[in-house]
A tleap script that builds the chain and sets N, CA, C and O, in Angstrom:
source leaprc.protein.ff14SB
mol = sequence {
  NMET PHE PRO LEU GLY VAL LEU GLN LEU TYR
  HIE SER VAL SER ILE GLY TYR PHE ASP ALA
  ARG SER PHE LYS PHE LEU SER ASN ARG ILE
  ASN ALA LEU LEU GLU TRP LEU ARG LEU PRO
  ALA ASP THR LEU PHE ILE LEU GLY THR LEU
  PRO VAL LEU TYR LEU SER TRP LEU GLY VAL
  SER PRO MET LYS PRO ARG THR GLY PHE GLU
  GLU PRO ARG GLY GLU LEU PHE THR GLU ILE
  VAL GLU THR LYS ARG LEU LYS CALA
}
set mol.1.N position { 70.018 105.357 178.893 }
set mol.1.CA position { 68.900 105.441 177.984 }
set mol.1.C position { 67.594 105.644 178.750 }
set mol.1.O position { 66.717 106.373 178.286 }
set mol.2.N position { 67.455 105.021 179.896 }
set mol.2.CA position { 66.177 105.070 180.601 }
set mol.2.C position { 65.795 106.483 181.038 }
set mol.2.O position { 64.691 106.918 180.710 }
set mol.3.N position { 66.650 107.236 181.766 }
set mol.3.CA position { 66.205 108.570 182.180 }
set mol.3.C position { 65.988 109.517 181.006 }
set mol.3.O position { 65.059 110.324 181.021 }
set mol.4.N position { 66.835 109.423 179.997 }
set mol.4.CA position { 66.660 110.294 178.835 }
set mol.4.C position { 65.388 109.958 178.066 }
set mol.4.O position { 64.706 110.848 177.558 }
set mol.5.N position { 65.079 108.687 177.986 }
set mol.5.CA position { 63.856 108.283 177.296 }
set mol.5.C position { 62.606 108.745 178.025 }
set mol.5.O position { 61.624 109.134 177.392 }
set mol.6.N position { 62.636 108.706 179.355 }
set mol.6.CA position { 61.489 109.172 180.131 }
set mol.6.C position { 61.308 110.674 179.942 }
set mol.6.O position { 60.188 111.149 179.757 }
set mol.7.N position { 62.407 111.419 179.987 }
set mol.7.CA position { 62.315 112.869 179.769 }
set mol.7.C position { 61.799 113.187 178.369 }
set mol.7.O position { 60.971 114.083 178.199 }
set mol.8.N position { 62.277 112.471 177.383 }
set mol.8.CA position { 61.836 112.718 176.011 }
set mol.8.C position { 60.372 112.329 175.826 }
set mol.8.O position { 59.636 113.015 175.116 }
set mol.9.N position { 59.945 111.246 176.451 }
set mol.9.CA position { 58.538 110.864 176.362 }
set mol.9.C position { 57.647 111.911 177.013 }
set mol.9.O position { 56.613 112.283 176.459 }
set mol.10.N position { 58.044 112.387 178.185 }
set mol.10.CA position { 57.261 113.423 178.870 }
set mol.10.C position { 57.197 114.687 178.018 }
set mol.10.O position { 56.140 115.309 177.898 }
set mol.11.N position { 58.323 115.062 177.431 }
set mol.11.CA position { 58.364 116.258 176.595 }
set mol.11.C position { 57.506 116.092 175.334 }
set mol.11.O position { 56.829 117.029 174.909 }
set mol.12.N position { 57.541 114.896 174.745 }
set mol.12.CA position { 56.754 114.688 173.528 }
set mol.12.C position { 55.258 114.658 173.817 }
set mol.12.O position { 54.465 115.078 172.974 }
set mol.13.N position { 54.854 114.168 174.996 }
set mol.13.CA position { 53.438 114.137 175.335 }
set mol.13.C position { 52.948 115.529 175.718 }
set mol.13.O position { 51.852 115.938 175.334 }
set mol.14.N position { 53.761 116.247 176.471 }
set mol.14.CA position { 53.303 117.556 176.942 }
set mol.14.C position { 53.432 118.645 175.887 }
set mol.14.O position { 52.560 119.510 175.808 }
set mol.15.N position { 54.475 118.638 175.080 }
set mol.15.CA position { 54.681 119.717 174.111 }
set mol.15.C position { 54.474 119.232 172.684 }
set mol.15.O position { 53.728 119.850 171.925 }
set mol.16.N position { 55.119 118.144 172.312 }
set mol.16.CA position { 54.961 117.636 170.952 }
set mol.16.C position { 56.141 116.774 170.555 }
set mol.16.O position { 57.263 116.974 171.018 }
set mol.17.N position { 55.868 115.811 169.688 }
set mol.17.CA position { 56.891 114.866 169.254 }
set mol.17.C position { 57.999 115.566 168.472 }
set mol.17.O position { 59.177 115.258 168.654 }
set mol.18.N position { 57.630 116.498 167.611 }
set mol.18.CA position { 58.613 117.194 166.786 }
set mol.18.C position { 59.593 117.968 167.664 }
set mol.18.O position { 60.797 117.968 167.408 }
set mol.19.N position { 59.077 118.621 168.691 }
set mol.19.CA position { 59.946 119.392 169.582 }
set mol.19.C position { 60.832 118.478 170.431 }
set mol.19.O position { 61.966 118.836 170.750 }
set mol.20.N position { 60.320 117.301 170.797 }
set mol.20.CA position { 61.118 116.367 171.598 }
set mol.20.C position { 62.249 115.748 170.777 }
set mol.20.O position { 63.226 115.270 171.354 }
set mol.21.N position { 62.144 115.743 169.458 }
set mol.21.CA position { 63.202 115.209 168.594 }
set mol.21.C position { 64.117 116.302 168.056 }
set mol.21.O position { 65.028 116.008 167.283 }
set mol.22.N position { 63.897 117.548 168.445 }
set mol.22.CA position { 64.697 118.655 167.930 }
set mol.22.C position { 66.079 118.683 168.577 }
set mol.22.O position { 66.288 118.138 169.661 }
set mol.23.N position { 67.012 119.327 167.889 }
set mol.23.CA position { 68.378 119.442 168.404 }
set mol.23.C position { 68.417 120.283 169.673 }
set mol.23.O position { 69.245 120.049 170.554 }
set mol.24.N position { 67.538 121.245 169.764 }
set mol.24.CA position { 67.493 122.114 170.942 }
set mol.24.C position { 67.185 121.304 172.202 }
set mol.24.O position { 67.808 121.513 173.243 }
set mol.25.N position { 66.233 120.387 172.108 }
set mol.25.CA position { 65.898 119.571 173.275 }
set mol.25.C position { 66.984 118.536 173.567 }
set mol.25.O position { 67.338 118.320 174.726 }
set mol.26.N position { 67.509 117.899 172.530 }
set mol.26.CA position { 68.497 116.845 172.724 }
set mol.26.C position { 69.841 117.363 173.232 }
set mol.26.O position { 70.615 116.597 173.806 }
set mol.27.N position { 70.128 118.644 173.032 }
set mol.27.CA position { 71.421 119.181 173.448 }
set mol.27.C position { 71.318 120.092 174.669 }
set mol.27.O position { 72.237 120.872 174.920 }
set mol.28.N position { 70.235 120.017 175.432 }
set mol.28.CA position { 70.153 120.881 176.616 }
set mol.28.C position { 71.022 120.338 177.742 }
set mol.28.O position { 71.537 119.224 177.643 }
set mol.29.N position { 71.191 121.109 178.806 }
set mol.29.CA position { 72.130 120.777 179.876 }
set mol.29.C position { 71.748 119.507 180.635 }
set mol.29.O position { 72.629 118.728 181.001 }
set mol.30.N position { 70.476 119.283 180.876 }
set mol.30.CA position { 70.047 118.097 181.638 }
set mol.30.C position { 70.361 116.825 180.862 }
set mol.30.O position { 70.853 115.856 181.440 }
set mol.31.N position { 70.088 116.812 179.584 }
set mol.31.CA position { 70.392 115.637 178.771 }
set mol.31.C position { 71.894 115.377 178.703 }
set mol.31.O position { 72.329 114.227 178.764 }
set mol.32.N position { 72.681 116.433 178.577 }
set mol.32.CA position { 74.137 116.260 178.535 }
set mol.32.C position { 74.646 115.706 179.864 }
set mol.32.O position { 75.519 114.838 179.875 }
set mol.33.N position { 74.116 116.192 180.973 }
set mol.33.CA position { 74.526 115.687 182.283 }
set mol.33.C position { 74.153 114.216 182.446 }
set mol.33.O position { 74.960 113.429 182.941 }
set mol.34.N position { 72.954 113.838 182.040 }
set mol.34.CA position { 72.530 112.442 182.159 }
set mol.34.C position { 73.363 111.522 181.268 }
set mol.34.O position { 73.629 110.377 181.634 }
set mol.35.N position { 73.772 112.016 180.110 }
set mol.35.CA position { 74.637 111.212 179.246 }
set mol.35.C position { 75.992 110.976 179.897 }
set mol.35.O position { 76.519 109.867 179.811 }
set mol.36.N position { 76.568 111.973 180.539 }
set mol.36.CA position { 77.853 111.804 181.209 }
set mol.36.C position { 77.725 110.930 182.449 }
set mol.36.O position { 78.668 110.220 182.799 }
set mol.37.N position { 76.586 110.968 183.114 }
set mol.37.CA position { 76.398 110.114 184.279 }
set mol.37.C position { 76.273 108.640 183.887 }
set mol.37.O position { 76.539 107.754 184.699 }
set mol.38.N position { 75.874 108.385 182.654 }
set mol.38.CA position { 75.775 107.004 182.160 }
set mol.38.C position { 77.116 106.411 181.780 }
set mol.38.O position { 77.233 105.193 181.648 }
set mol.39.N position { 78.119 107.231 181.603 }
set mol.39.CA position { 79.411 106.777 181.082 }
set mol.39.C position { 80.046 105.651 181.899 }
set mol.39.O position { 80.491 104.677 181.292 }
set mol.40.N position { 80.120 105.715 183.242 }
set mol.40.CA position { 80.749 104.602 183.976 }
set mol.40.C position { 80.017 103.269 183.790 }
set mol.40.O position { 80.654 102.229 183.626 }
set mol.41.N position { 78.707 103.300 183.815 }
set mol.41.CA position { 77.948 102.057 183.633 }
set mol.41.C position { 78.124 101.512 182.215 }
set mol.41.O position { 78.233 100.300 182.029 }
set mol.42.N position { 78.152 102.387 181.222 }
set mol.42.CA position { 78.381 101.937 179.841 }
set mol.42.C position { 79.763 101.314 179.682 }
set mol.42.O position { 79.923 100.320 178.974 }
set mol.43.N position { 80.756 101.898 180.337 }
set mol.43.CA position { 82.117 101.367 180.266 }
set mol.43.C position { 82.185 99.977 180.882 }
set mol.43.O position { 82.801 99.076 180.313 }
set mol.44.N position { 81.562 99.797 182.029 }
set mol.44.CA position { 81.542 98.480 182.657 }
set mol.44.C position { 80.821 97.457 181.794 }
set mol.44.O position { 81.243 96.303 181.716 }
set mol.45.N position { 79.748 97.867 181.153 }
set mol.45.CA position { 79.008 96.959 180.280 }
set mol.45.C position { 79.870 96.532 179.090 }
set mol.45.O position { 79.902 95.354 178.733 }
set mol.46.N position { 80.561 97.486 178.485 }
set mol.46.CA position { 81.401 97.170 177.330 }
set mol.46.C position { 82.548 96.255 177.737 }
set mol.46.O position { 82.848 95.287 177.038 }
set mol.47.N position { 83.187 96.556 178.860 }
set mol.47.CA position { 84.290 95.721 179.309 }
set mol.47.C position { 83.820 94.334 179.724 }
set mol.47.O position { 84.586 93.374 179.644 }
set mol.48.N position { 82.581 94.214 180.163 }
set mol.48.CA position { 82.043 92.914 180.538 }
set mol.48.C position { 81.660 92.071 179.345 }
set mol.48.O position { 81.681 90.843 179.425 }
set mol.49.N position { 81.309 92.704 178.239 }
set mol.49.CA position { 80.904 91.935 177.066 }
set mol.49.C position { 82.082 91.539 176.184 }
set mol.49.O position { 81.951 90.628 175.367 }
set mol.50.N position { 83.218 92.192 176.326 }
set mol.50.CA position { 84.366 91.848 175.488 }
set mol.50.C position { 84.834 90.406 175.696 }
set mol.50.O position { 85.088 89.722 174.705 }
set mol.51.N position { 84.963 89.905 176.940 }
set mol.51.CA position { 85.352 88.491 177.089 }
set mol.51.C position { 84.320 87.535 176.504 }
set mol.51.O position { 84.681 86.494 175.954 }
set mol.52.N position { 83.053 87.874 176.615 }
set mol.52.CA position { 82.002 87.015 176.051 }
set mol.52.C position { 82.118 86.977 174.534 }
set mol.52.O position { 81.992 85.912 173.930 }
set mol.53.N position { 82.356 88.116 173.919 }
set mol.53.CA position { 82.528 88.138 172.469 }
set mol.53.C position { 83.764 87.365 172.033 }
set mol.53.O position { 83.740 86.676 171.014 }
set mol.54.N position { 84.848 87.477 172.802 }
set mol.54.CA position { 86.067 86.736 172.470 }
set mol.54.C position { 85.837 85.234 172.572 }
set mol.54.O position { 86.254 84.483 171.691 }
set mol.55.N position { 85.183 84.793 173.630 }
set mol.55.CA position { 84.912 83.367 173.776 }
set mol.55.C position { 83.947 82.868 172.696 }
set mol.55.O position { 84.071 81.736 172.228 }
set mol.56.N position { 82.997 83.700 172.305 }
set mol.56.CA position { 82.088 83.325 171.217 }
set mol.56.C position { 82.863 83.182 169.909 }
set mol.56.O position { 82.610 82.264 169.130 }
set mol.57.N position { 83.804 84.092 169.672 }
set mol.57.CA position { 84.617 84.009 168.461 }
set mol.57.C position { 85.442 82.735 168.452 }
set mol.57.O position { 85.576 82.086 167.415 }
set mol.58.N position { 85.993 82.375 169.595 }
set mol.58.CA position { 86.756 81.133 169.655 }
set mol.58.C position { 85.876 79.923 169.373 }
set mol.58.O position { 86.346 78.935 168.809 }
set mol.59.N position { 84.614 79.988 169.755 }
set mol.59.CA position { 83.714 78.869 169.529 }
set mol.59.C position { 83.299 78.703 168.084 }
set mol.59.O position { 83.083 77.578 167.634 }
set mol.60.N position { 83.182 79.798 167.342 }
set mol.60.CA position { 82.712 79.693 165.965 }
set mol.60.C position { 83.829 79.772 164.935 }
set mol.60.O position { 83.605 79.474 163.762 }
set mol.61.N position { 85.025 80.168 165.350 }
set mol.61.CA position { 86.127 80.239 164.384 }
set mol.61.C position { 86.571 78.826 164.024 }
set mol.61.O position { 86.516 77.921 164.857 }
set mol.62.N position { 87.006 78.642 162.801 }
set mol.62.CA position { 87.413 77.290 162.391 }
set mol.62.C position { 88.647 76.835 163.154 }
set mol.62.O position { 89.545 77.620 163.459 }
set mol.63.N position { 88.660 75.548 163.451 }
set mol.63.CA position { 89.794 74.975 164.166 }
set mol.63.C position { 90.942 74.746 163.200 }
set mol.63.O position { 90.735 74.661 161.989 }
set mol.64.N position { 92.156 74.648 163.734 }
set mol.64.CA position { 93.319 74.389 162.896 }
set mol.64.C position { 93.249 72.969 162.349 }
set mol.64.O position { 92.981 72.029 163.098 }
set mol.65.N position { 93.487 72.804 161.054 }
set mol.65.CA position { 93.452 71.443 160.504 }
set mol.65.C position { 94.657 70.641 160.983 }
set mol.65.O position { 95.745 71.186 161.170 }
set mol.66.N position { 94.451 69.349 161.179 }
set mol.66.CA position { 95.534 68.472 161.591 }
set mol.66.C position { 96.419 68.167 160.398 }
set mol.66.O position { 95.943 68.023 159.272 }
set mol.67.N position { 97.688 68.071 160.657 }
set mol.67.CA position { 98.623 67.808 159.567 }
set mol.67.C position { 98.774 66.331 159.281 }
set mol.67.O position { 99.229 65.958 158.200 }
set mol.68.N position { 98.414 65.503 160.200 }
set mol.68.CA position { 98.551 64.071 159.994 }
set mol.68.C position { 98.534 63.360 161.331 }
set mol.68.O position { 98.434 63.983 162.388 }
set mol.69.N position { 98.634 62.042 161.262 }
set mol.69.CA position { 98.603 61.253 162.488 }
set mol.69.C position { 99.991 61.250 163.106 }
set mol.69.O position { 100.975 60.922 162.444 }
set mol.70.N position { 100.062 61.607 164.345 }
set mol.70.CA position { 101.346 61.620 165.028 }
set mol.70.C position { 101.355 60.538 166.094 }
set mol.70.O position { 100.374 60.337 166.810 }
set mol.71.N position { 102.466 59.856 166.182 }
set mol.71.CA position { 102.618 58.841 167.222 }
set mol.71.C position { 102.859 59.528 168.554 }
set mol.71.O position { 103.598 60.509 168.631 }
set mol.72.N position { 102.239 59.016 169.593 }
set mol.72.CA position { 102.456 59.633 170.904 }
set mol.72.C position { 103.865 59.368 171.413 }
set mol.72.O position { 104.477 58.345 171.105 }
set mol.73.N position { 104.353 60.295 172.184 }
set mol.73.CA position { 105.679 60.134 172.775 }
set mol.73.C position { 105.555 59.382 174.086 }
set mol.73.O position { 104.631 59.634 174.860 }
set mol.74.N position { 106.451 58.482 174.340 }
set mol.74.CA position { 106.422 57.730 175.575 }
set mol.74.C position { 105.436 56.582 175.496 }
set mol.74.O position { 104.809 56.353 174.461 }
set mol.75.N position { 105.307 55.875 176.579 }
set mol.75.CA position { 104.406 54.733 176.611 }
set mol.75.C position { 103.031 55.165 177.074 }
set mol.75.O position { 102.885 55.904 178.047 }
set mol.76.N position { 102.041 54.695 176.368 }
set mol.76.CA position { 100.667 54.959 176.780 }
set mol.76.C position { 100.147 53.854 177.682 }
set mol.76.O position { 99.427 54.104 178.648 }
set mol.77.N position { 100.522 52.641 177.350 }
set mol.77.CA position { 100.000 51.499 178.099 }
set mol.77.C position { 101.161 50.694 178.679 }
set mol.77.O position { 102.224 50.575 178.070 }
set mol.78.N position { 100.935 50.166 179.830 }
set mol.78.CA position { 101.923 49.251 180.422 }
set mol.78.C position { 101.232 47.926 180.656 }
set mol.78.O position { 100.044 47.866 180.972 }
set mol.79.N position { 101.987 46.892 180.499 }
set mol.79.CA position { 101.420 45.564 180.654 }
set mol.79.C position { 101.466 45.162 182.129 }
set mol.79.O position { 102.504 45.280 182.781 }
set mol.80.N position { 100.352 44.696 182.638 }
set mol.80.CA position { 100.285 44.270 184.032 }
set mol.80.C position { 100.353 42.757 184.043 }
set mol.80.O position { 99.539 42.091 183.404 }
set mol.81.N position { 101.311 42.217 184.759 }
set mol.81.CA position { 101.496 40.775 184.847 }
set mol.81.C position { 101.146 40.363 186.283 }
set mol.81.O position { 101.701 40.884 187.251 }
set mol.82.N position { 100.223 39.428 186.388 }
set mol.82.CA position { 99.861 38.920 187.707 }
set mol.82.C position { 100.701 37.691 188.009 }
set mol.82.O position { 100.907 36.837 187.147 }
set mol.83.N position { 101.166 37.615 189.201 }
set mol.83.CA position { 101.920 36.443 189.633 }
set mol.83.C position { 101.057 35.624 190.564 }
set mol.83.O position { 100.255 36.168 191.322 }
set mol.84.N position { 101.224 34.304 190.506 }
set mol.84.CA position { 100.443 33.435 191.371 }
set mol.84.C position { 101.063 33.411 192.757 }
set mol.84.O position { 102.282 33.328 192.910 }
set mol.85.N position { 100.214 33.486 193.749 }
set mol.85.CA position { 100.685 33.421 195.125 }
set mol.85.C position { 100.824 31.962 195.540 }
set mol.85.O position { 100.014 31.109 195.176 }
set mol.86.N position { 101.824 31.714 196.273 }
set mol.86.CA position { 102.028 30.358 196.792 }
set mol.86.C position { 101.182 30.178 198.042 }
set mol.86.O position { 101.135 31.053 198.907 }
set mol.87.N position { 100.508 29.022 198.127 }
set mol.87.CA position { 99.702 28.760 199.307 }
set mol.87.C position { 100.608 28.238 200.419 }
set mol.87.O position { 101.453 27.377 200.178 }
set mol.88.N position { 100.443 28.732 201.582 }
set mol.88.CA position { 101.288 28.317 202.691 }
set mol.88.C position { 100.722 27.190 203.485 }
set mol.88.O position { 101.340 26.745 204.452 }
savepdb mol mol.pdb
quit
């Protein structure tokens, strides 16, 4: 967007806004080349934002409702018994 915007701004100031927004200017060879040169950076940006969007979706999507109280499997607590030491 940056190089194309600078070219369009220069064209609109030097020639005119209407001509800078025309199809003839937007479809010339330099603009097409700059658009293709942006493609790798745009691809990296899109691929970088997909995990962020997925994690955001996980944060705002409703959680699964619990079906009820379940007893834990196995022992959670063990009883510790202290024994008295004999004095020698």
